C-alpha positions in Angstrom: 13.7 152.9 41.1 15.6 149.8 39.9 18.5 148.0 41.3 22.1 148.2 40.1 23.9 144.9 39.4 26.3 144.6 42.3 28.4 146.6 44.8 32.0 147.4 44.1 32.9 148.2 47.7 32.4 146.5 51.1 30.1 149.2 52.4 27.5 148.7 49.7 27.7 152.4 48.6 29.3 152.3 45.2 27.5 150.2 42.6 28.4 148.8 39.3 25.7 150.9 37.6 24.4 148.3 35.1 20.8 147.3 35.7 19.6 143.8 34.7 15.9 143.0 34.4 16.3 139.6 36.0 17.9 141.1 39.2 15.0 143.5 39.5 12.4 140.8 38.9 13.8 138.6 41.7 14.5 141.4 44.1 11.0 142.9 43.8 9.5 139.5 44.7 11.8 139.1 47.6 11.0 142.5 49.0 7.3 142.1 48.6 7.4 138.8 50.5 9.7 140.4 53.2 7.2 143.3 53.6 4.3 140.9 54.0 6.1 138.7 56.5 7.5 141.4 58.7 5.1 144.3 58.2 8.0 146.5 57.2 6.7 149.3 55.0 10.2 150.1 53.5 10.4 146.5 52.1 7.0 146.9 50.5 8.0 150.3 49.1 11.2 148.8 47.6 9.1 146.3 45.7 6.7 148.9 44.4 9.4 151.2 43.3 11.3 148.4 41.5 8.2 147.1 39.6 7.1 150.6 38.7 10.6 151.4 37.4 10.6 148.2 35.3 7.2 148.9 33.8 8.0 152.6 33.2 11.5 152.3 31.8 12.2 148.7 30.8 9.1 147.6 28.9 8.6 147.8 25.2 5.4 148.9 23.5 4.4 145.4 22.7 4.6 144.3 26.4 8.0 142.6 26.5 10.8 143.7 29.0 14.2 144.8 27.8 17.3 143.0 29.1 19.4 145.7 30.7 20.7 149.3 31.0 24.4 149.8 30.6 26.6 151.3 33.4 28.0 154.0 31.1 26.4 157.0 29.5 28.3 159.6 27.4 31.3 157.3 27.7 31.6 157.5 31.5 30.8 155.0 34.2 27.8 156.1 36.3 27.6 159.6 34.8 23.8 159.4 34.5 23.4 158.7 38.2 26.0 161.0 40.0 25.6 164.6 41.1 27.7 167.6 42.1 26.7 169.9 44.9 26.3 172.7 42.3 23.8 170.6 40.4 21.8 170.1 43.5 21.8 173.9 44.2 20.7 174.6 40.6 17.7 172.2 40.8 16.6 172.5 44.5 17.8 175.9 45.5 20.4 176.5 48.3 18.2 175.8 51.3 16.7 172.5 50.1 20.0 171.5 48.6 21.7 171.9 52.0 19.1 169.6 53.6 19.3 167.1 50.8 23.1 167.0 50.8 23.1 166.4 54.6 20.7 163.5 54.4 22.3 161.9 51.3 26.0 162.5 52.1 26.7 164.9 49.2 30.1 166.6 49.5 31.5 169.6 47.7 34.7 167.5 46.9 32.6 164.5 46.0 32.2 161.0 47.4 32.7 158.9 44.2 35.5 158.3 41.8 34.8 156.6 38.4 38.3 154.9 38.4 40.5 153.7 41.2 43.4 156.0 42.2 41.8 158.9 40.4 41.1 162.1 42.4 37.4 162.8 43.1 36.0 165.7 41.0 32.9 166.7 42.9 30.8 163.7 41.8 28.5 162.2 44.4 26.4 159.0 44.8 23.4 159.5 47.0 23.3 157.3 50.1 21.9 157.5 53.6 24.2 156.2 56.4 21.8 157.2 59.1 18.1 157.9 59.8 17.6 161.1 57.7 14.5 162.2 59.6 16.2 162.2 63.0 19.4 163.7 61.8 17.7 166.6 60.2 15.6 167.2 63.3 18.8 167.2 65.4 20.8 169.7 63.3 18.0 171.9 62.0 15.4 171.8 64.6 12.0 170.4 63.8 11.1 170.3 60.1 7.5 169.2 59.6 6.9 166.4 57.1 10.6 166.0 56.3 9.9 162.6 54.6 7.4 164.3 52.2 9.8 167.2 51.6 12.7 164.8 50.7 10.3 162.9 48.3 9.4 166.2 46.6 13.1 167.0 46.2 13.8 163.5 44.7 11.0 164.1 42.2 12.6 167.4 41.1 16.0 165.7 40.7 14.5 162.8 38.8 12.9 165.2 36.3 16.2 167.0 35.9 18.1 163.8 35.4 15.7 162.7 32.7 17.3 165.4 30.5 20.7 163.8 30.6 22.2 161.3 28.1 20.7 158.0 29.1 22.7 154.8 29.5 22.6 152.4 26.5 19.6 150.1 26.5 19.9 146.5 25.5 16.5 146.0 24.0 16.5 142.3 23.5 13.5 140.6 25.0 14.6 137.3 26.4 12.1 134.6 27.1 13.6 133.4 30.4 14.0 136.9 31.8 10.6 138.0 30.7 9.2 134.9 32.5 10.9 136.0 35.7 9.1 139.4 35.4 5.8 137.7 34.6 6.1 135.6 37.7 7.2 138.5 39.9 4.4 140.8 38.7 1.7 138.1 39.2 3.0 137.1 42.6 3.4 140.8 43.7 -0.1 141.7 42.5 -1.4 139.3 45.2 1.0 140.1 47.9 0.9 143.9 47.4 -2.8 143.9 46.4 -2.0 145.9 43.2 -4.1 144.9 40.2 -2.0 146.9 37.9 0.8 144.4 38.3 -1.4 141.5 37.3 -2.5 143.5 34.2 1.2 144.0 33.3 2.0 140.3 33.9 -0.9 139.2 31.6 0.2 141.7 28.9 3.8 140.3 29.0 2.6 136.7 29.0 0.5 137.4 25.9 3.5 139.0 24.2 5.6 135.9 25.0 2.9 133.5 23.6 2.6 135.6 20.5 6.2 136.5 19.6 8.4 134.0 21.4 6.6 130.8 20.7 6.4 129.1 17.3 4.7 125.8 16.5 4.5 125.1 20.2 8.2 125.6 20.8 9.8 128.6 22.6 12.3 130.9 21.0 15.2 132.3 22.9 14.9 136.0 22.1 13.0 138.7 20.2 13.6 142.3 19.2 11.8 144.3 16.5 12.7 142.9 13.1 14.0 139.6 14.4 11.1 137.8 12.8 13.2 137.8 9.6 16.4 136.5 11.2 17.3 132.9 12.0 15.4 131.8 15.1 17.2 130.6 18.2 15.5 127.7 20.0 14.6 128.1 23.6 16.8 126.6 26.4 15.7 124.7 29.5 15.6 128.0 31.5 13.1 129.4 29.1 10.7 126.5 29.5 11.3 126.1 33.3 10.9 129.8 34.1 7.9 130.2 31.9 6.1 127.2 33.4 6.7 128.7 36.8 5.5 132.1 35.6 2.2 130.6 34.3 1.7 128.9 37.7 2.1 132.3 39.4 -0.4 133.8 37.0 -2.8 130.9 37.7 -2.5 131.7 41.4 -3.3 135.4 40.8 -5.9 134.8 38.0 -7.4 131.3 38.4 -9.4 131.4 35.2 -7.9 128.1 34.0 -6.1 129.6 31.0 -2.8 129.9 32.7 -2.9 126.4 34.1 -3.4 125.1 30.6 -0.5 127.1 29.4 1.7 125.8 32.2 0.8 122.2 31.3 1.6 122.7 27.6 4.9 124.4 28.4 5.9 121.6 30.9 5.0 118.9 28.4 7.3 120.5 25.8 10.0 120.9 28.4 9.8 117.2 29.3 9.7 116.2 25.6 12.7 118.3 24.5 15.1 118.3 27.5 14.5 115.2 29.7 17.8 113.4 30.3 18.2 109.6 30.8 18.2 108.9 34.5 16.4 112.1 35.6 16.8 115.8 35.3 17.0 117.9 32.2 19.6 119.0 29.7 20.4 122.7 29.8 20.3 123.3 26.0 18.2 122.0 23.1 19.5 119.1 21.0 21.7 120.2 18.2 21.7 123.9 19.3 25.5 124.2 19.5 28.5 122.3 18.3 29.5 120.8 21.7 30.8 117.5 22.8 27.9 116.7 25.1 24.6 118.3 26.4 25.3 119.5 29.9 22.8 119.3 32.8 23.7 121.3 35.9 22.1 121.7 39.3 23.7 124.9 40.6 22.3 128.3 41.2 24.4 131.2 39.9 23.3 134.7 39.0 20.0 133.1 38.0 18.3 130.2 39.8 19.1 126.7 38.5 16.9 125.8 35.5 16.8 122.2 36.8 15.8 123.5 40.2 13.0 125.7 38.9 11.8 122.9 36.6 11.6 120.6 39.7 9.6 123.2 41.7 7.3 123.9 38.8 6.6 120.2 38.1 5.9 119.5 41.8 3.5 122.5 41.9 1.9 121.4 38.7 1.4 117.8 40.0 -0.1 119.1 43.2 -2.5 121.4 41.3 -3.6 119.0 38.7 -3.4 115.7 40.5 -1.3 114.3 37.7 1.3 112.2 39.4 3.5 112.1 36.3 4.4 115.8 36.7 5.3 115.3 40.3 7.3 112.2 39.6 9.3 114.1 37.0 10.0 116.8 39.5 11.2 114.3 42.1 13.3 112.6 39.4 15.2 115.9 39.0 16.0 115.9 42.7 17.0 112.2 42.7 19.3 112.8 39.7 21.2 115.6 41.6 20.9 114.2 45.1 24.6 114.0 45.6 25.1 117.7 44.6 22.2 118.8 46.9 23.7 116.8 49.9 27.2 118.0 49.4 26.5 121.6 48.3 23.1 122.8 49.7 24.1 126.5 49.6 24.9 126.1 45.9 21.7 124.3 45.1 19.1 126.3 47.2 16.5 126.2 44.4 16.6 122.4 44.6 16.6 122.4 48.4 13.3 124.4 48.2 11.9 121.8 45.8 12.9 119.1 48.3 10.9 120.9 51.0 7.9 121.1 48.6 8.0 117.3 48.2 8.3 116.7 52.0 5.4 118.9 52.7 3.2 119.3 49.6 0.6 121.9 50.4 1.4 121.0 54.0 -0.9 123.4 55.4 -4.2 121.7 55.8 -3.6 121.9 59.6 -0.3 123.6 60.3 0.9 126.9 58.9 4.4 128.0 58.3 6.3 129.1 61.4 8.3 132.3 61.3 11.5 133.3 63.2 12.2 137.0 64.0 15.4 137.3 66.0 15.0 135.7 69.4 11.3 134.9 68.8 9.6 132.2 66.7 5.9 131.9 66.1 3.5 129.4 64.5 -0.3 128.7 64.4 -2.0 125.4 64.2 -5.7 124.6 63.7 -6.8 121.9 66.1 -10.1 120.1 66.4 -11.0 118.3 69.6 -14.5 116.8 70.1 -15.8 118.9 67.3 -14.4 122.2 68.7 -12.0 124.0 66.5 -9.3 126.2 67.9 -6.4 128.1 66.4 -3.5 127.6 68.7 -0.9 130.4 68.4 2.4 129.4 69.8 5.2 131.9 70.5 8.6 130.7 71.7 11.0 133.2 73.2 14.7 132.4 73.6 16.2 132.4 77.1 17.4 135.9 78.1 14.6 137.6 76.2 10.9 138.3 76.9 8.1 139.9 75.0 5.6 142.4 76.4 2.4 141.0 77.7 -1.0 141.8 76.1 -1.4 144.6 78.7 2.1 146.2 79.4 2.1 148.7 82.2 4.4 151.1 80.3 2.4 152.9 77.5 5.7 153.2 75.5 6.0 149.4 75.2 4.3 147.5 72.4 1.7 145.0 73.6 1.6 141.4 72.3 -1.6 141.3 70.1 -3.3 138.6 68.2 -6.1 138.9 65.7 -7.8 136.2 63.6 -9.6 136.9 60.3 -11.2 134.7 57.7 -13.6 134.7 54.7 -17.2 135.9 55.0 -19.1 134.1 57.7 -16.0 133.3 59.8 -16.5 134.0 63.5 -13.8 133.8 66.1 -13.6 133.9 69.9 -11.5 136.3 71.9 -7.8 135.3 72.1 -7.1 133.8 75.5 -3.7 135.1 76.8 -1.8 133.3 79.6 -1.1 135.0 82.9 1.7 137.5 82.6 4.7 137.8 84.8 5.7 141.0 86.6 9.4 141.7 86.5 11.8 144.5 87.3 14.2 145.3 84.4 17.1 147.5 83.9 15.4 150.0 81.5 12.4 150.7 83.8 12.2 151.6 87.4 8.7 150.1 87.6 7.7 146.5 87.2 6.8 145.5 83.7 4.3 142.9 82.5 5.9 140.2 80.3 5.7 136.8 78.7 8.7 134.5 78.4 9.5 131.0 77.4 6.7 129.3 75.5 3.5 131.3 75.2 0.3 129.6 73.9 -2.7 131.7 72.9 -5.8 129.8 71.8 -8.5 131.4 69.6 -11.8 129.5 69.2 -13.2 129.2 65.6 -16.9 129.5 66.2 -18.0 129.5 62.5 -16.6 129.5 59.0 -14.2 127.5 56.8 -11.5 128.1 54.2 -8.4 130.2 54.7 -7.9 131.9 58.0 -5.2 134.4 58.8 -3.6 135.3 62.2 -2.0 138.7 62.5 0.5 138.6 65.4 2.4 141.5 67.0 5.1 141.4 69.6 8.1 143.3 71.0 11.1 141.4 72.3 13.4 142.8 75.0 16.2 141.7 77.2 16.8 143.3 80.6 18.4 146.4 79.2 17.0 147.2 75.7 14.0 146.5 73.5 14.1 145.4 69.8 11.9 146.9 67.2 8.3 145.6 67.3 7.4 142.8 64.8 4.2 142.1 63.0 3.7 138.9 61.0 0.7 137.3 59.2 0.3 133.5 59.3 -2.0 131.6 57.0 -4.2 128.8 58.4 -6.2 126.5 56.1 
């Protein structure tokens, strides 16, 4: 559980072992969304393990999240995380240790050196460079439930590792980084359908409001005993990230409380940081002895505070109908228009905000389209003469095809479409076009396929509100097939 800060090698095997709470907040959210969009269970599991780790190991008793775990323990880089083959044997026993070492590339001589140009001394990082399940089957015959067995081994190793000297903990609770965790937990509680994450998000939000806000203004950081030290005023990122987090909470818990908090935080942000000509200063007035107050548009290790502020204000304007919020968000984008145009890859948070302006809640009729390799898909709700139809459109690149809804080979994955909606919604049967029979290199028999543009209408017989279309396909060329894909599209 928990992501290290960055890789030190081109193969992404050797990390810099430090763990930052902000990386984990953003990665958990990204993996939850990726799992929902692609149906890939590993992505979902990554999100769950990351959030569970953060709650278990990085959260203080008052509800705030710590800042980071150091890379070193007992004076050595990565010592907490690396293993020798002997240590594996001691914990797992020789049979299980041999299986685990094979799957996770553990060597007697080691695969990790703490310093460049220093001989390895038997220390190993666990990594899988292949499909562990298939590899074990090949070399060891059939081992039932190998995935469950490996999970049980990891649990034993985790318990043994807990007895080691832990990396140093930076126990500051920073407002901006806690806001990222609040937003991620709230968002993931909806995407992953896990109420415990919403409960954690609310607990952390209440801690921030109690301990990191004074007289309506945000403070930069808190740790036990800091109440008696000189307070540090919050920066733009504290206000922008927290406004966004309150909006994520409102989406997960629309009681009205969090929308009120979002408005109050945004109002203070505009009051304290608004710059002449649009955009926001990064720091509070008088916070540091500097020649001028900077305002920057660029994303770095953290998303641009001005970009997050723009997104939050546009969202807030759309939710409340208050045009002044949306105008303030658009003002940020106008102020940094040249930077966005010249360096879109360095201002991606602002590019996202531009998309929000161009298509505010755009989805009354048309949902987001998705692209998965050589296939793109979208769904549109159309009304003609009072008859409502969801039109699912799949576009397959030349040279590829997808299986039809009734492939002749049982090993091929059929194209499937299913519409769902709130209580009372009734849908007709999806109407598939006529399939094409084709001889392909991987099959001696004719196969049944769709290619080019495939349109599948589904009649909406009753119901209103948010509909969903679950869509499955498998793309192939004339020699091989790609992994099957499942996506879920929202239709309002």
